[in-house]
N, C-alpha and C positions, 0 to 999 in steps of 0.2 A: 865324388860319389853321386851327388845330385844329377849332374849332367849325364853321367853314365847310365843312371837309372832311367831318366826321361828319354835319353837317346834309344835305349832298348825298347821302351814302350812305343815311341814314335816310329821306329824301324819296323816293329811288328805291325803297327797300324798301317804303315805304308804298303806292306806286302799284302794286306787285306783290302787295299784300296778304300780306306776310310775317307770320309769328308771332314770329320771332326774327331778330336780326342778330348775327353773331359777328365780332369783329375780333381777330385773333391775328397777332403779328409773324411774318413769313416767308411768308405766303400772302395772296391777295386776300381781300376781305370774303366772308363766307359767309352766305347767306340760308336760312332754313327756310321753305319754302312748302308748305302742305298736308302737313306732317309730314316732308317730304323736304329734305335739305340740297343747296343749289345754289351754285356759285361765281358771284360777281358781278364781271364784268370780269376783267382780268388785271393790274391794278396792285397790286403786293404792298405790304402794310402793313409799314412799317419799325418797328423798336423805338423809334426817336425819335418817330415819329408817334404810336404807341400811348401812349408816356409823356406826350407833349404833350396828348393827348386826355384822359387821366386828370386832369392838372393843370387843364385847362380845365373839366371837368365836375364833379369832386368838390368839394363845398363846402369852402372854406378851413378852416372850424372843425373839420372832421373829417378833414383831410388827414393829420394826425399819427396818428390812429387807423388810417387805411388803411395807412400805411407800417409801423405796428407789427403789425397783425393780418394784413396781406397780402391782405385782401379787404374789399369794402365794398358794401352795398346802398344804392341811392338812386334817385330818379326824375329824369327829364329830359323837359322839355316843349318841343316844337317847334311853335310857334304856327301854326295853320292846317293842320298835318299830322297830328300824333298825339302822344300821351304814351308814354313808355317806362319800364319798370322796368329798372334797370341793375344788373348785378353786375360790378364791376371787380376783377380778381385778379392777383396776381403769379405768374409762372411762368417758370422757366428764365431769370431775370435780366431779364425784360421784363414788360409789363403787357398782359393780355388783357381784353376787354370782351364781355359778353353782354347784349344789349338785348332785352327782351320787349315787344312792341307792346301797347298798351292802347287799346281803342276810345275814341273821343272822347266818346261818350255812353254812359250806363249802359243796357244792354239790358234788355228785358222778358223774363219767363219764356217768353212766346210766341215772341219773336224768337229765343231760344236753342233753341226746339223741345224744351224740357224738359218733364217731366210737370207738369201743372197743379196737382197736389197740393202742389207746392212753395209755391204761394201760400197754401194752407190752413195749411201748416206755419209760414209766416212770420207768420201771424195768431195763433200760440200766445202766450199771455200770459207763461208762464214755463217754464223747463226748459233743456235742452241739445240743440242741433241740430248735428250734425257733418257736414261735407261732406269726403269723402276721395277720394284717388286719387294717382297719381304726379305728379311735376312736369310741368307743361304740359297737364294734363287739364282745365283750365277751372274749378278750384275757386273761385278768387277771383271769376270772372265770374258763376258761379251764385249766390254769396253776394250779389254786387252787385245782381243781378236781384231777389233776395228783399228786400234793403234798399230797393230802389226801390219794390217793392209796398207795403211798410210806409209809406214816405214819401208815397205817393200816396193811401193809403186810411185811415190811422190817425194820431192825434195822439200821438206818442211822442217821448221823448228818446233818441236813438241816439248811442252813443259807439263809434267804431271805433279799434282799435289795429292799426296796419299797419307792415310793414317791407319796402319803403317804402309810402307812400300810392300807390294805383293809380288807381282811379276817383275823380273829384271829384264830390261830391254837392252839389246845391242844396237849400236848405230847402224842403220842401213843406208838407204838413199836419203833418209831424214836424219837429223840429229835429235837426240832425246835427252833431256835433263829431268831427273826424278828428284823431287824434294819431299822429305818426310816431315809431317806435322809433329812438332814436339822436339825435333832434332835440327832440321834445316830451316824451319820457319815456325813461328809461335802458333799460328792458326791458319785455317783455310782462307779466311778473309785477308789476313796479312800477306800470305803467299800469293793470293790472287791479285791483290793490288800491286805487289812487286812484279808479278809476271807481266803486267802491262808495260813495264819499262824494260823488259828483257827481250824484246823483238820476237815474240812467239807468233806462229801461225795457228797452232792448235794448243789448247789448254785443257787438260783433263783434271776435273775436280772430283776427288774421291767421294765426297758427299756434300750436298748443299744443306748445311745444318741450320743456318740462322739467317736473319734478315740481311745482315751486312754481306754475307757471302753470296746470297741470291742476288742482291742489288748489284754487286760488283760483277757477277757473272753476266747479268743482263747487259751491263755497260760494256763489258768485253765483247760480247756477241754483237752489240750495236756498232762497235768501232772496228769491225773488219776481221775479227778472230772467230775461229770455230771453237766453241766451248762444249765439252762433253762432260756430263755429270750424272750422278745417281740420286734417286729419292726413294724413300720407303713408302711408295703409293702403289695402288693396285690396278690402275687403269689410266688412260690418257685424260679422261675427264677429271678424275680425282687428283691427278698430278697438277693440272692447270689450276684447279680450285685451291689446292694446297699452297701453291706459289702465291696466288693472289691474296689468300687469307692471311699470309704472313705480314703483309703490309697494313699500315693504319688505314682506316676507311677513307680518309681524305686523299690517299695516294692510289687507291685501287683502280680508279678509272684510267689514270695515266699508265699504270702497270699493265692493264688489259690491252691498251693500245700498243705499248712497247712489245709485250709478249706476242701479240698477234702478228707483229712485224718480224720478230727475230727467231721465234720458235720454228725449228725445221722438222723435228719429229719427236715422238714419244714411243719408246719400245718398252712394253710391260711384259714381264716374263715370270714363269713358274717352272720349277723342276718337279716332275711327277714320276713316281716309282713305275718302272716298266712292268709289264705283265709277267715276264719271266723271273722277276725278282733280282736281276743281276745288274741293274743300273737305274738311271733316271733319264727321262726325256724332257726336252724343253718345249713348253707351250708358250706362245707369244700373242700379244696384241700389238699391232703396229698402226700408228696414226702418223700420217705425213701431212704437214700443214699445207693447205691450199687456200684459195680465195674464200671458199665457203666456211672452212673451219676458222680462219682468221676473223671473219665477220662474226661468227658465233662467240668467239672469245671477246671481241670488242663490245658486243651487245648483250653480254651477260646471259648467253644461251648455251653455256657449256654442256648442259644436260642433253642437248640435241646432237652432240658430236658422234655418238654411236651410230646414228642414222646415216651420217656422212660416210663413216668408215664402211658401213655395210654396202653402200652404193658405189664405192670406189675401189673395189678389189683389183680392177685392172691396173691401177696405179701403185699396187703393192700393199694396200691397207687390208687389215682383217681384224676381226674381233677375237678375243680369247676363246670364245666358244667354238669358233670355226677351226682354230688350231687344235683344240682338244678333240673335236669331232674327227679331224683327220688322223690324229694319233690313235683314236679308238678304232676307226675303220681299218687302219693298217695293222691293227693287232698289237701295237706297241704298248698300249696301256689297257687296263681292264675297265669295264663299264662302271664298276664300283668307284674307281679313282676318278673317272670322267664325270660322273653324275653331278657332283656339286657345282661344277663349272658350267655344265649345260643348263642346269636349273637356274643359276644365278643370272643368266642372260636370256632366259626364256627359251 
């Protein structure tokens, strides 16, 4: 009964092209469509239903972890409909569930309408590429498109570390091994350390959450691997500052030097509601590391990075405001949606 109930809701949501489905006891299911929350039907989810859903969906071997921690990330596949990234969490004596829809197929950079320079970045042989933005901004999808490009055009060994696994890849000209945190490895840091002994060319880290993971990712990038990862930061400058601030003050000078050498690019993105109300458009900021930016990182002048981005558009860099302005001029987004981003950067 629980899986039949949730399958019906997820199937209905998939037909409406939802990005998220929320199940919380005491209210009907809630869909997020084009960034807006909408109630689905008037049947209230009961605490008993929500508890039964969690027992039906959460794998038995991690049920004890869920009851101890109070939350759990995992994936759920509905054959013929879609896959979902799920977070189940305890709140006020009941269980709530947040489902994030994942496209059945891995999209291309072109299908996402993202800058084509992402394909050039994916062809980098070593270094660190970071895709940043708030939750729900499409970071995982952007990385998936870059992995697809590698898989279609180069012979590489790709290892992904994800929590949970979202897109399912098929081997192409590359071979891809996907490891899920909590099932295939205990943590991002453990999986990343192990990956260094697994002969990878490319390592995708779902999220750089802690000091150990960041340190190991930097080491991997220094030792000849291409490392691609995400962070919840809003710009290239704030991304660099976040990484450096994670380290103790005595190590920060060394990290600045290392980061200046191995960082290849930072792609920051947002998904903005389109003017016709039928979808969302991606706005981006792209910073590609060069001699000037590397020097700013090493000399603690990260705040000057926007100036370098503005003067290097020919090399593929641009600020978020430039991307938003282009979306506005093309009529894809409204002035009301664009205004906060234009103000933020003057």
